[in-house]
C-alpha positions in Angstrom: -0.2 0.0 0.2 1.0 3.2 -0.8 0.7 6.6 2.0 -2.1 8.0 0.3 -4.0 4.5 1.0 -2.6 4.3 4.4 -4.0 7.3 5.4 -7.2 6.8 3.9 -7.3 3.6 5.5 -6.4 5.0 9.1 -9.5 7.6 8.4 -11.9 5.0 8.0 -11.2 2.9 10.8 -10.9 6.1 13.0 -14.5 7.1 12.0 -15.4 3.7 12.2 -14.4 3.5 16.2 -15.2 7.3 16.8 -18.8 7.5 15.7 -20.4 4.5 17.8 -18.2 6.2 20.8 -19.7 9.5 20.3 -23.1 8.3 19.8 -23.4 5.6 22.7 -20.9 7.0 25.3 -20.6 10.6 24.5 -24.7 10.8 24.1 -24.0 12.7 20.9 -26.9 13.2 18.4 -26.8 11.6 15.3 -26.6 14.1 12.3 -26.2 14.4 8.5 -22.7 15.1 9.0 -21.6 11.6 9.7 -23.6 10.6 6.9 -21.5 13.1 4.5 -18.5 12.2 6.4 -18.7 8.6 5.8 -19.7 9.3 2.0 -16.5 11.1 1.6 -14.4 8.5 2.9 -16.1 5.6 1.0 -15.7 8.2 -2.3 -11.8 8.2 -1.2 -11.6 4.5 -0.6 -13.4 3.7 -3.9 -10.8 5.9 -5.7 -7.8 5.0 -4.2 -8.4 0.9 -4.0 -10.6 0.9 -7.3 -7.6 -0.9 -9.2 -8.0 -3.7 -6.6 -11.6 -3.3 -6.6 -12.4 -3.4 -9.9 -9.6 -6.1 -10.5 -7.5 -3.8 -12.8 
């Protein structure tokens, strides 16, 4: 993996851990910001890993 892929992977892992923590432990309200952040990260994952995803 290159540096960009590792950074995006780190962000995905961080968001996967932080969102449930903030919702359940910190009692934050779920907002559309979490959805938009998740969609942005999914887009980043797709574009950085598309050669592996698409088999190219």
